[in-house]
VOVEXVO-747846 format. One record per residue: residue number from 1; residue in three letters; x, y, z of N, C-alpha, C, O, CB in turn. Coordinates in nm, 2 decimals, always signed. Each point is the difference from the previous one (the first is absolute). Glycine has a CB too. Example, Ala and Ser with C-alpha at 12.3 -4.5 7.8 and 13.67 -1.06 7.14 Angstrom:
BEGIN
{1 "ALA" {+1.32 -0.57 +0.78} {-0.09 +0.12 +0.00} {+0.09 +0.12 +0.00} {+0.10 +0.00 +0.07} {-0.29 -0.12 +0.05}};
{2 "SER" {+0.15 +0.23 -0.19} {+0.09 +0.11 +0.00} {-0.08 +0.11 +0.08} {+0.05 +0.11 +0.01} {+0.07 -0.17 -0.23}};
This chain:
BEGIN
{1 "MET" {-1.24 -3.14 +7.76} {+0.13 +0.04 +0.00} {+0.07 -0.05 -0.14} {-0.03 -0.12 -0.03} {+0.03 +0.10 +0.29}};
{2 "ASN" {+0.07 +0.09 -0.35} {+0.05 -0.03 -0.10} {+0.14 -0.10 +0.01} {+0.05 -0.03 +0.10} {-0.18 +0.24 -0.16}};
{3 "PHE" {+0.17 -0.25 -0.03} {+0.13 -0.08 +0.02} {+0.14 +0.07 +0.02} {+0.10 -0.04 +0.05} {-0.23 -0.12 -0.19}};
{4 "GLY" {+0.11 +0.29 +0.08} {+0.10 +0.09 +0.04} {+0.06 +0.01 +0.17} {+0.10 -0.02 +0.05} {-0.23 +0.15 -0.27}};
{5 "ASP" {-0.01 -0.09 +0.26} {+0.00 +0.04 +0.14} {+0.04 -0.15 +0.08} {+0.08 +0.01 +0.09} {-0.29 +0.20 -0.13}};
{6 "ILE" {+0.17 -0.31 +0.01} {+0.04 -0.13 +0.06} {+0.15 -0.04 -0.03} {+0.08 -0.05 +0.09} {-0.32 -0.03 -0.12}};
{7 "LEU" {+0.28 +0.11 -0.10} {+0.14 -0.01 +0.00} {+0.10 +0.10 +0.07} {+0.11 -0.03 +0.06} {-0.19 -0.07 -0.27}};
{8 "ASP" {+0.02 +0.25 +0.20} {+0.10 +0.07 +0.12} {+0.00 -0.04 +0.11} {+0.11 +0.00 +0.07} {-0.12 +0.17 -0.16}};
{9 "LYS" {-0.10 -0.21 +0.15} {-0.03 -0.04 +0.16} {+0.14 -0.14 -0.01} {+0.10 +0.00 +0.07} {-0.46 +0.06 -0.01}};
{10 "TRP" {+0.33 -0.13 -0.14} {+0.08 -0.11 +0.01} {+0.16 +0.01 -0.03} {+0.08 -0.07 +0.06} {-0.31 -0.04 -0.13}};
{11 "GLU" {+0.30 +0.22 -0.03} {+0.10 +0.02 +0.00} {+0.06 +0.08 +0.13} {+0.12 -0.01 +0.03} {-0.17 -0.03 -0.26}};
{12 "ARG" {-0.04 +0.12 +0.29} {+0.03 +0.07 +0.13} {+0.02 -0.10 +0.10} {+0.04 +0.05 +0.11} {-0.15 +0.14 -0.16}};
{13 "GLY" {+0.09 -0.31 +0.05} {+0.03 -0.09 +0.09} {-0.13 -0.02 +0.10} {+0.00 -0.07 +0.11} {+0.26 +0.14 -0.14}};
{14 "GLN" {-0.38 +0.00 +0.00} {-0.11 +0.00 +0.08} {-0.07 -0.11 -0.05} {-0.12 +0.02 +0.00} {+0.12 +0.21 +0.05}};
{15 "SER" {+0.04 -0.33 -0.09} {-0.06 -0.12 -0.06} {-0.06 -0.10 +0.14} {+0.10 -0.04 +0.05} {+0.08 +0.04 -0.29}};
{16 "GLY" {-0.26 -0.03 +0.29} {-0.07 -0.08 +0.08} {-0.08 -0.10 -0.06} {+0.00 -0.02 -0.13} {+0.01 +0.19 +0.28}};
{17 "ALA" {-0.08 -0.23 -0.07} {-0.12 -0.11 -0.07} {-0.07 +0.08 -0.06} {-0.03 -0.01 -0.12} {-0.01 -0.16 +0.28}};
{18 "SER" {+0.00 +0.30 -0.07} {-0.11 +0.04 -0.10} {+0.03 +0.06 -0.14} {-0.08 -0.02 -0.10} {-0.03 +0.06 +0.31}};
{19 "SER" {+0.22 +0.03 -0.21} {+0.03 +0.04 -0.14} {+0.03 -0.11 -0.09} {-0.01 +0.03 -0.12} {+0.09 +0.16 +0.21}};
{20 "GLN" {-0.03 -0.35 -0.05} {-0.01 -0.07 -0.07} {-0.12 -0.05 -0.07} {-0.01 -0.03 -0.12} {+0.18 +0.04 +0.24}};
{21 "ASN" {-0.26 -0.02 -0.01} {-0.13 -0.04 -0.04} {-0.06 +0.09 -0.12} {-0.04 -0.06 -0.10} {+0.00 -0.02 +0.35}};
{22 "GLU" {+0.06 +0.23 -0.23} {-0.05 +0.09 -0.08} {+0.06 -0.04 -0.14} {-0.07 -0.05 -0.09} {+0.04 +0.24 +0.28}};
{23 "MET" {+0.17 -0.18 -0.22} {+0.07 -0.03 -0.10} {-0.07 -0.15 -0.07} {-0.04 -0.02 -0.11} {+0.27 +0.16 +0.22}};
{24 "GLU" {-0.24 -0.23 -0.02} {-0.06 -0.14 -0.05} {-0.13 +0.02 -0.04} {-0.04 -0.08 -0.09} {+0.17 -0.04 +0.24}};
{25 "SER" {-0.23 +0.22 -0.10} {-0.13 +0.03 -0.02} {-0.01 +0.08 -0.14} {-0.09 +0.00 -0.08} {+0.04 -0.01 +0.34}};
{26 "TRP" {+0.18 +0.10 -0.26} {-0.02 +0.11 -0.14} {+0.04 -0.10 -0.14} {-0.04 +0.01 -0.11} {+0.14 +0.27 +0.27}};
{27 "LEU" {-0.01 -0.38 -0.09} {+0.01 -0.07 -0.13} {-0.08 -0.10 -0.05} {-0.01 -0.02 -0.12} {+0.21 +0.07 +0.15}};
{28 "ARG" {-0.27 -0.12 +0.06} {-0.12 -0.07 -0.03} {-0.11 +0.08 -0.07} {-0.07 -0.04 -0.09} {+0.14 -0.09 +0.27}};
{29 "ASN" {-0.09 +0.24 -0.13} {-0.10 +0.08 -0.03} {+0.01 +0.08 -0.14} {-0.09 +0.04 -0.06} {+0.07 -0.04 +0.31}};
{30 "ASN" {+0.13 +0.00 -0.29} {+0.05 +0.05 -0.16} {+0.05 -0.12 -0.07} {+0.07 +0.02 -0.09} {+0.01 +0.22 +0.15}};
{31 "LYS" {-0.12 -0.35 -0.02} {+0.06 -0.13 -0.10} {+0.11 -0.01 -0.03} {+0.03 -0.05 -0.11} {-0.19 +0.04 +0.02}};
{32 "VAL" {+0.28 +0.06 +0.18} {+0.16 -0.02 -0.03} {+0.03 -0.10 +0.05} {-0.04 -0.03 +0.11} {+0.11 +0.23 -0.11}};
{33 "PRO" {+0.00 -0.29 -0.09} {+0.02 -0.12 +0.07} {+0.16 +0.02 +0.08} {+0.10 +0.07 -0.03} {-0.28 -0.22 -0.17}};
{34 "ASP" {+0.17 +0.05 +0.33} {+0.08 +0.02 +0.09} {+0.09 -0.11 -0.07} {-0.03 -0.12 -0.03} {-0.11 +0.22 +0.25}};
{35 "LYS" {+0.29 -0.03 -0.24} {+0.12 -0.05 -0.05} {+0.03 -0.08 +0.11} {+0.01 -0.13 -0.02} {+0.06 +0.31 -0.12}};
{36 "ASP" {-0.03 -0.12 +0.28} {+0.04 -0.07 +0.12} {-0.06 -0.15 -0.02} {+0.06 -0.11 -0.01} {-0.05 +0.34 +0.17}};
{37 "ALA" {-0.12 -0.22 -0.16} {-0.08 -0.14 +0.02} {+0.06 -0.10 -0.13} {+0.04 -0.12 +0.02} {-0.29 +0.26 +0.09}};
{38 "TYR" {+0.24 -0.08 -0.25} {+0.07 -0.06 -0.08} {+0.11 -0.08 +0.02} {+0.01 -0.12 -0.02} {-0.10 +0.27 -0.07}};
{39 "LEU" {+0.18 -0.06 +0.15} {+0.14 -0.06 +0.02} {+0.02 -0.10 +0.12} {+0.10 -0.08 +0.01} {-0.02 +0.30 -0.10}};
{40 "ARG" {-0.19 -0.22 +0.19} {-0.02 -0.09 +0.08} {-0.07 -0.12 -0.06} {+0.01 -0.10 +0.06} {+0.00 +0.27 +0.12}};
{41 "ASN" {-0.08 -0.17 -0.29} {-0.08 -0.09 -0.07} {-0.11 -0.04 +0.07} {-0.02 -0.12 +0.04} {+0.19 +0.05 -0.14}};
{42 "GLU" {-0.25 +0.17 +0.13} {-0.12 +0.02 +0.09} {-0.09 +0.04 -0.09} {-0.10 +0.06 +0.05} {+0.20 -0.01 +0.17}};
{43 "GLN" {-0.10 -0.04 -0.34} {-0.11 +0.01 -0.11} {-0.08 -0.13 -0.05} {+0.03 -0.12 +0.02} {+0.13 +0.30 -0.10}};
{44 "ALA" {-0.26 -0.15 +0.04} {-0.11 -0.10 -0.01} {+0.03 -0.10 -0.10} {+0.06 +0.03 -0.10} {-0.22 +0.13 +0.18}};
{45 "PRO" {+0.12 -0.28 -0.06} {+0.05 -0.10 -0.12} {-0.03 +0.00 -0.13} {-0.11 +0.00 -0.05} {+0.11 -0.11 +0.19}};
{46 "GLY" {+0.13 +0.10 -0.21} {-0.03 +0.07 -0.17} {+0.07 +0.11 -0.01} {+0.07 +0.03 -0.10} {-0.30 -0.10 +0.07}};
{47 "GLU" {+0.22 +0.14 +0.14} {+0.05 +0.19 -0.03} {+0.14 +0.00 -0.03} {+0.05 +0.08 -0.08} {-0.21 +0.05 +0.25}};
{48 "HIS" {+0.24 -0.24 -0.10} {+0.16 +0.04 -0.05} {+0.01 -0.04 -0.14} {+0.05 +0.09 -0.07} {+0.06 -0.13 +0.28}};
{49 "ARG" {-0.15 -0.09 -0.26} {-0.01 +0.00 -0.14} {-0.05 +0.07 -0.08} {+0.06 +0.02 -0.10} {-0.04 -0.17 +0.15}};
{50 "SER" {-0.13 +0.19 -0.03} {-0.04 +0.13 -0.08} {+0.08 +0.12 +0.01} {+0.00 +0.06 -0.10} {-0.22 -0.13 +0.13}};
{51 "ARG" {+0.28 +0.11 +0.05} {+0.09 +0.09 +0.02} {+0.12 -0.03 -0.10} {+0.03 +0.08 -0.09} {-0.12 -0.06 +0.35}};
{52 "LEU" {+0.14 -0.14 -0.24} {+0.11 -0.03 -0.11} {-0.03 +0.01 -0.14} {+0.06 +0.07 -0.08} {+0.02 -0.22 +0.23}};
{53 "MET" {-0.20 +0.07 -0.15} {-0.04 +0.00 -0.15} {-0.01 +0.15 -0.09} {-0.02 +0.02 -0.12} {-0.11 -0.23 +0.21}};
{54 "HIS" {+0.14 +0.29 +0.02} {-0.01 +0.14 -0.08} {+0.11 +0.09 +0.03} {-0.04 +0.11 -0.01} {-0.19 -0.11 +0.01}};
{55 "THR" {+0.35 -0.02 +0.04} {+0.12 +0.05 +0.01} {+0.09 -0.03 -0.07} {-0.01 -0.11 -0.06} {-0.04 +0.13 +0.22}};
{56 "GLN" {+0.17 +0.07 -0.19} {+0.10 -0.03 -0.07} {+0.10 -0.12 +0.01} {+0.04 -0.02 +0.12} {-0.08 +0.25 -0.12}};
{57 "PRO" {+0.08 -0.29 -0.05} {+0.10 -0.12 +0.00} {+0.13 +0.05 +0.07} {+0.07 +0.09 -0.03} {-0.16 -0.19 -0.18}};
{58 "ASP" {+0.10 +0.03 +0.32} {+0.13 +0.00 +0.04} {+0.16 +0.00 -0.11} {+0.11 +0.06 +0.00} {-0.28 -0.19 +0.18}};
{59 "GLU" {+0.13 +0.06 -0.24} {+0.12 -0.04 -0.11} {-0.06 -0.02 -0.14} {-0.12 -0.03 +0.00} {+0.26 -0.09 +0.17}};
{60 "ILE" {-0.06 +0.14 -0.28} {-0.07 -0.04 -0.15} {+0.12 -0.08 -0.06} {+0.12 +0.05 +0.00} {-0.29 +0.17 -0.05}};
{61 "LEU" {+0.14 -0.34 -0.01} {+0.08 -0.07 -0.06} {-0.02 +0.02 -0.16} {-0.12 -0.03 -0.04} {+0.13 -0.12 +0.25}};
{62 "ASP" {+0.07 +0.19 -0.31} {-0.01 -0.03 -0.12} {+0.04 -0.09 -0.08} {+0.12 -0.01 -0.02} {-0.13 +0.17 +0.06}};
{63 "ILE" {-0.07 -0.24 -0.10} {+0.08 -0.12 -0.05} {+0.01 +0.00 -0.15} {+0.03 -0.10 -0.06} {-0.09 -0.04 +0.27}};
{64 "HIS" {+0.01 +0.25 -0.27} {+0.01 +0.00 -0.14} {+0.12 -0.04 -0.07} {+0.11 +0.03 +0.04} {-0.26 +0.13 -0.02}};
{65 "GLY" {+0.13 -0.23 -0.14} {+0.13 -0.06 -0.10} {+0.05 -0.11 +0.08} {+0.09 -0.06 -0.06} {-0.01 +0.29 -0.06}};
{66 "LEU" {-0.12 -0.29 +0.26} {+0.10 -0.10 +0.03} {-0.08 -0.13 -0.06} {-0.12 +0.00 -0.04} {+0.26 +0.12 +0.27}};
{67 "THR" {-0.05 -0.22 -0.22} {-0.10 -0.14 -0.04} {-0.06 -0.05 +0.10} {-0.02 +0.07 +0.10} {+0.15 -0.15 -0.24}};
{68 "GLY" {-0.18 -0.02 +0.13} {-0.09 -0.07 +0.13} {+0.07 -0.03 +0.10} {-0.01 +0.04 +0.12} {-0.14 -0.15 -0.26}};
{69 "ASP" {+0.28 -0.01 +0.10} {+0.07 +0.01 +0.11} {+0.06 +0.08 +0.06} {+0.02 -0.01 +0.12} {-0.03 -0.13 -0.18}};
{70 "ASN" {+0.06 +0.25 +0.00} {+0.06 +0.11 +0.08} {-0.09 +0.09 +0.09} {+0.04 +0.07 +0.09} {+0.12 -0.07 -0.27}};
{71 "ALA" {-0.28 -0.01 +0.15} {-0.10 +0.10 +0.03} {-0.02 -0.08 +0.16} {+0.00 +0.06 +0.11} {-0.12 +0.02 -0.38}};
{72 "TRP" {+0.10 -0.22 +0.24} {-0.03 -0.08 +0.14} {+0.12 +0.02 +0.10} {-0.04 +0.00 +0.11} {-0.11 -0.19 -0.24}};
{73 "ILE" {+0.27 +0.20 +0.11} {+0.11 +0.02 +0.09} {+0.00 +0.14 +0.03} {+0.04 +0.02 +0.11} {+0.09 -0.20 -0.18}};
{74 "SER" {-0.17 +0.29 +0.00} {-0.02 +0.15 +0.02} {-0.12 -0.02 +0.13} {+0.02 +0.04 +0.11} {+0.04 +0.07 -0.41}};
{75 "LEU" {-0.18 -0.17 +0.25} {-0.11 +0.02 +0.08} {+0.03 -0.08 +0.13} {-0.06 +0.05 +0.10} {-0.10 -0.02 -0.31}};
{76 "ASP" {+0.24 -0.14 +0.23} {+0.04 -0.08 +0.13} {+0.09 +0.10 +0.09} {-0.03 +0.03 +0.11} {+0.03 -0.27 -0.23}};
{77 "LEU" {+0.10 +0.30 +0.06} {+0.06 +0.09 +0.06} {-0.05 +0.15 +0.06} {+0.04 +0.05 +0.11} {+0.08 -0.18 -0.25}};
{78 "PHE" {-0.21 +0.16 +0.06} {-0.08 +0.12 +0.01} {-0.10 -0.06 +0.16} {+0.00 +0.05 +0.11} {+0.01 +0.03 -0.45}};
{79 "PHE" {-0.10 -0.18 +0.30} {-0.07 -0.01 +0.09} {+0.06 -0.01 +0.13} {-0.04 +0.07 +0.09} {-0.11 -0.15 -0.24}};
{80 "THR" {+0.27 -0.03 +0.18} {+0.06 -0.04 +0.10} {+0.05 +0.17 +0.07} {-0.05 +0.04 +0.10} {+0.13 -0.33 -0.22}};
{81 "ARG" {+0.01 +0.35 +0.04} {+0.01 +0.16 +0.04} {-0.10 +0.08 +0.07} {+0.01 +0.05 +0.11} {+0.10 -0.05 -0.28}};
{82 "ALA" {-0.22 -0.01 +0.11} {-0.13 +0.06 +0.04} {-0.01 -0.04 +0.13} {+0.00 +0.08 +0.09} {-0.11 -0.10 -0.29}};
{83 "ARG" {+0.09 -0.14 +0.21} {-0.05 -0.05 +0.14} {+0.06 +0.05 +0.10} {-0.05 +0.06 +0.10} {+0.00 -0.26 -0.18}};
{84 "SER" {+0.21 +0.19 +0.06} {+0.10 +0.02 +0.10} {-0.02 +0.17 +0.05} {+0.01 +0.04 +0.12} {+0.17 -0.24 -0.23}};
{85 "CYS" {-0.21 +0.27 +0.03} {-0.03 +0.13 +0.02} {-0.14 +0.07 +0.05} {-0.03 +0.12 +0.03} {+0.19 -0.13 -0.19}};
{86 "GLY" {-0.23 -0.09 +0.16} {-0.12 -0.02 +0.07} {-0.11 +0.10 -0.07} {-0.07 +0.08 +0.06} {+0.20 -0.17 +0.18}};
{87 "TYR" {-0.10 +0.07 -0.39} {-0.11 +0.08 -0.09} {-0.13 -0.08 +0.00} {-0.01 -0.12 +0.01} {+0.18 +0.22 -0.16}};
{88 "LYS" {-0.26 +0.00 +0.14} {-0.14 -0.07 -0.02} {-0.07 -0.03 -0.14} {-0.07 -0.09 -0.04} {+0.04 +0.21 +0.26}};
{89 "LYS" {+0.08 -0.02 -0.27} {-0.07 +0.00 -0.16} {+0.11 +0.00 -0.11} {+0.11 +0.06 +0.03} {-0.34 +0.09 +0.04}};
{90 "LEU" {+0.22 -0.20 -0.17} {+0.11 -0.03 -0.11} {-0.06 +0.06 -0.14} {-0.13 +0.00 +0.00} {+0.21 -0.23 +0.12}};
{91 "ARG" {-0.05 +0.27 -0.21} {-0.05 +0.00 -0.17} {+0.13 -0.04 -0.07} {+0.11 +0.05 +0.02} {-0.30 +0.15 -0.02}};
{92 "ILE" {+0.16 -0.30 -0.09} {+0.06 -0.06 -0.10} {-0.02 +0.04 -0.14} {-0.10 -0.04 -0.04} {+0.10 -0.13 +0.20}};
{93 "ILE" {+0.07 +0.24 -0.23} {-0.04 +0.06 -0.12} {+0.05 -0.11 -0.11} {+0.12 +0.01 -0.04} {-0.11 +0.25 +0.14}};
{94 "HIS" {-0.08 -0.35 -0.16} {+0.04 -0.08 -0.10} {-0.06 +0.01 -0.12} {+0.03 -0.09 -0.08} {+0.02 -0.04 +0.22}};
{95 "GLY" {-0.12 +0.23 -0.18} {-0.06 +0.04 -0.14} {-0.11 -0.08 -0.04} {-0.04 -0.09 +0.08} {+0.25 +0.16 -0.15}};
{96 "LYS" {-0.27 -0.06 -0.02} {-0.14 -0.04 -0.04} {+0.03 -0.16 -0.10} {-0.08 -0.08 -0.03} {-0.03 +0.39 +0.02}};
{97 "GLY" {+0.23 -0.31 -0.01} {+0.01 -0.09 -0.13} {-0.01 +0.02 -0.12} {+0.00 -0.09 -0.08} {-0.05 -0.01 +0.20}};
{98 "ASN" {+0.02 +0.25 -0.17} {-0.04 +0.05 -0.13} {+0.08 -0.08 -0.10} {-0.06 -0.06 -0.09} {+0.01 +0.30 +0.17}};
{99 "ARG" {+0.19 -0.25 -0.07} {+0.08 -0.03 -0.10} {+0.03 -0.13 +0.01} {+0.07 -0.05 -0.09} {+0.01 +0.26 +0.06}};
{100 "SER" {-0.12 -0.30 +0.14} {+0.03 -0.16 +0.01} {-0.09 -0.05 -0.09} {-0.11 +0.04 -0.02} {+0.17 -0.07 +0.26}};
{101 "GLN" {-0.01 -0.07 -0.30} {-0.09 -0.11 -0.08} {-0.04 -0.08 +0.07} {+0.08 -0.08 +0.05} {+0.02 +0.09 -0.21}};
{102 "GLY" {-0.22 -0.03 +0.17} {-0.10 -0.09 +0.09} {-0.02 +0.06 +0.13} {-0.01 +0.12 -0.01} {+0.08 -0.34 -0.10}};
{103 "GLU" {-0.07 +0.18 +0.19} {-0.01 +0.06 +0.16} {+0.11 +0.07 +0.03} {+0.12 -0.02 -0.04} {-0.24 -0.17 +0.12}};
{104 "ALA" {+0.08 +0.28 +0.01} {+0.10 +0.09 +0.07} {+0.07 -0.08 +0.10} {-0.05 -0.04 +0.11} {-0.08 +0.25 -0.15}};
{105 "VAL" {+0.26 -0.23 -0.01} {+0.12 -0.10 +0.11} {-0.02 +0.08 +0.14} {-0.05 -0.06 +0.09} {+0.28 -0.02 -0.29}};
{106 "LEU" {-0.18 +0.19 +0.21} {+0.03 +0.08 +0.11} {-0.13 +0.01 +0.09} {+0.00 -0.02 +0.12} {+0.18 +0.15 -0.27}};
{107 "LYS" {-0.26 -0.11 +0.09} {-0.15 +0.00 +0.06} {-0.02 -0.14 +0.09} {-0.01 -0.01 +0.12} {-0.09 +0.16 -0.34}};
{108 "ILE" {+0.10 -0.24 +0.14} {-0.03 -0.14 +0.07} {+0.13 -0.05 +0.09} {+0.01 -0.08 +0.09} {-0.17 +0.00 -0.31}};
{109 "THR" {+0.26 +0.16 +0.17} {+0.14 -0.05 +0.13} {-0.03 +0.07 +0.13} {+0.05 -0.04 +0.11} {+0.16 +0.02 -0.28}};
{110 "VAL" {-0.28 +0.12 +0.16} {-0.02 +0.07 +0.13} {-0.13 -0.05 +0.07} {+0.00 +0.00 +0.13} {+0.11 +0.21 -0.23}};
{111 "ARG" {-0.23 -0.26 +0.02} {-0.09 -0.08 +0.07} {+0.04 -0.11 +0.06} {-0.05 -0.03 +0.11} {-0.07 +0.11 -0.23}};
{112 "LYS" {+0.21 -0.18 +0.05} {+0.06 -0.13 +0.05} {+0.07 +0.05 +0.13} {-0.03 -0.07 +0.10} {+0.07 -0.05 -0.34}};
{113 "PHE" {+0.04 +0.23 +0.24} {+0.11 +0.00 +0.09} {-0.12 +0.02 +0.16} {-0.01 -0.08 +0.10} {+0.26 +0.21 -0.30}};
{114 "ILE" {-0.31 -0.02 +0.16} {-0.08 +0.03 +0.11} {-0.09 -0.09 +0.06} {-0.05 +0.03 +0.11} {+0.07 +0.16 -0.20}};
{115 "GLU" {-0.06 -0.31 +0.01} {-0.11 -0.10 +0.01} {+0.11 -0.11 +0.13} {-0.05 -0.07 +0.09} {-0.11 +0.09 -0.41}};
{116 "GLN" {+0.32 -0.01 +0.27} {+0.05 -0.11 +0.06} {+0.07 +0.08 +0.12} {+0.05 -0.07 +0.09} {-0.03 -0.11 -0.31}};
{117 "CYS" {-0.01 +0.31 +0.23} {+0.08 +0.08 +0.12} {-0.09 -0.03 +0.13} {-0.12 +0.00 +0.00} {+0.20 +0.22 -0.15}};
{118 "SER" {-0.01 -0.26 +0.23} {-0.06 -0.03 +0.15} {-0.08 +0.13 +0.05} {-0.12 +0.01 +0.03} {+0.34 -0.18 +0.04}};
{119 "PHE" {-0.13 +0.28 -0.06} {-0.05 +0.12 +0.02} {-0.05 +0.11 -0.06} {-0.02 +0.11 +0.04} {+0.12 -0.18 +0.08}};
{120 "ALA" {-0.11 +0.02 -0.24} {-0.12 +0.11 -0.09} {-0.11 -0.04 +0.04} {-0.02 -0.12 +0.01} {+0.13 +0.16 -0.23}};
{121 "GLY" {-0.21 +0.07 +0.25} {-0.13 +0.02 +0.02} {-0.10 +0.03 -0.15} {+0.02 -0.04 -0.12} {+0.07 +0.12 +0.37}};
{122 "GLU" {-0.19 +0.00 -0.20} {-0.08 +0.02 -0.11} {+0.08 +0.08 -0.09} {+0.10 +0.07 +0.03} {-0.30 -0.09 +0.10}};
{123 "SER" {+0.13 +0.01 -0.24} {+0.06 +0.08 -0.12} {-0.09 +0.03 -0.10} {-0.10 -0.07 -0.01} {+0.30 -0.01 +0.05}};
{124 "GLY" {-0.16 +0.18 -0.12} {-0.09 +0.04 -0.12} {+0.06 +0.09 -0.10} {+0.11 +0.04 +0.02} {-0.29 -0.06 +0.13}};
{125 "TYR" {+0.12 +0.05 -0.26} {+0.06 +0.09 -0.11} {-0.03 +0.15 +0.09} {-0.10 +0.04 +0.07} {+0.04 -0.21 -0.34}};
{126 "GLU" {+0.19 +0.25 +0.22} {-0.03 +0.14 +0.03} {-0.11 +0.09 -0.08} {-0.03 -0.02 -0.12} {+0.27 +0.00 +0.20}};
{127 "LYS" {-0.27 +0.12 -0.02} {-0.08 +0.10 -0.08} {+0.08 +0.06 -0.13} {+0.12 +0.01 -0.01} {-0.23 +0.06 +0.25}};
{128 "ALA" {+0.02 -0.04 -0.33} {+0.06 +0.03 -0.13} {+0.09 +0.13 +0.01} {+0.08 +0.02 -0.09} {-0.29 -0.12 -0.02}};
{129 "ALA" {+0.20 +0.19 +0.22} {+0.11 +0.08 +0.00} {+0.15 -0.06 +0.04} {+0.11 +0.04 -0.03} {-0.29 +0.13 +0.07}};
{130 "ASN" {+0.15 -0.28 +0.05} {+0.15 -0.07 +0.02} {+0.03 -0.10 -0.08} {+0.07 -0.09 +0.05} {-0.09 +0.14 +0.17}};
{131 "GLY" {-0.03 -0.08 -0.35} {+0.03 -0.08 -0.09} {-0.13 -0.14 -0.03} {+0.01 -0.09 -0.09} {+0.26 +0.18 +0.19}};
{132 "GLY" {-0.37 -0.07 -0.02} {-0.12 -0.07 -0.04} {+0.06 -0.16 +0.00} {+0.08 -0.02 +0.09} {-0.21 +0.25 -0.26}};
{133 "SER" {+0.11 -0.32 +0.09} {+0.02 -0.12 -0.03} {+0.13 -0.03 -0.01} {+0.03 -0.12 +0.03} {-0.22 +0.11 -0.12}};
{134 "GLY" {+0.30 +0.09 +0.07} {+0.14 +0.03 -0.01} {+0.03 +0.01 +0.10} {+0.11 +0.06 +0.00} {-0.10 +0.02 -0.16}};
{135 "ALA" {-0.05 -0.10 +0.29} {+0.06 +0.01 +0.13} {-0.07 -0.07 +0.10} {-0.12 -0.01 -0.01} {+0.20 +0.21 -0.06}};
{136 "THR" {-0.02 -0.26 +0.18} {-0.06 -0.08 +0.10} {+0.02 +0.06 +0.11} {+0.11 +0.06 +0.01} {-0.08 -0.25 -0.11}};
{137 "TRP" {-0.11 +0.21 +0.21} {+0.03 +0.03 +0.13} {-0.05 -0.13 +0.12} {-0.10 -0.07 +0.02} {+0.07 +0.34 -0.11}};
{138 "VAL" {+0.15 -0.27 +0.15} {-0.05 -0.12 +0.10} {+0.03 +0.07 +0.13} {+0.08 +0.09 +0.02} {-0.02 -0.31 -0.17}};
{139 "LEU" {-0.13 +0.16 +0.25} {+0.01 +0.00 +0.15} {+0.07 -0.12 +0.08} {-0.05 -0.11 -0.01} {-0.16 +0.24 -0.02}};
{140 "LEU" {+0.32 -0.09 +0.10} {+0.08 -0.07 +0.06} {-0.07 -0.08 +0.14} {-0.03 +0.07 +0.09} {+0.21 +0.09 -0.21}};
{141 "LYS" {-0.20 -0.27 +0.13} {-0.02 -0.04 +0.13} {+0.09 +0.02 +0.11} {+0.12 +0.00 -0.01} {-0.24 -0.14 -0.10}};
{142 "GLN" {+0.05 +0.17 +0.21} {+0.12 +0.05 +0.13} {+0.04 -0.09 +0.09} {+0.08 +0.02 +0.09} {-0.17 +0.19 -0.08}};
């Protein structure tokens, strides 16, 4: 039976235990992830984190041009709001510090903020297409 047949049966209300089993079997055999299981947090350990690391951020903050102090205030407001909204992943665009004399001030500020924020979890630099070392992603602890 193909998935279209299973889905037609499901939509016509002929879904009983057997069609549920047919659908689960089809999804498993075709290596399609069960999104409902994901929502119920029934995924294997580490799978949730892995999915988050490969998803787009819920919100993005660009702090280019700010002073270190103003960046800190912006980060504090941004993270507090993100947590209250239930966001899971954030991106901070801070730049690479190419025009800074010495170390990149904003890059360091972001690192320090993440280290001190109690609900900031794992973090790292973005892929080149998303800013590379000029942008940092952060997973928020739930």
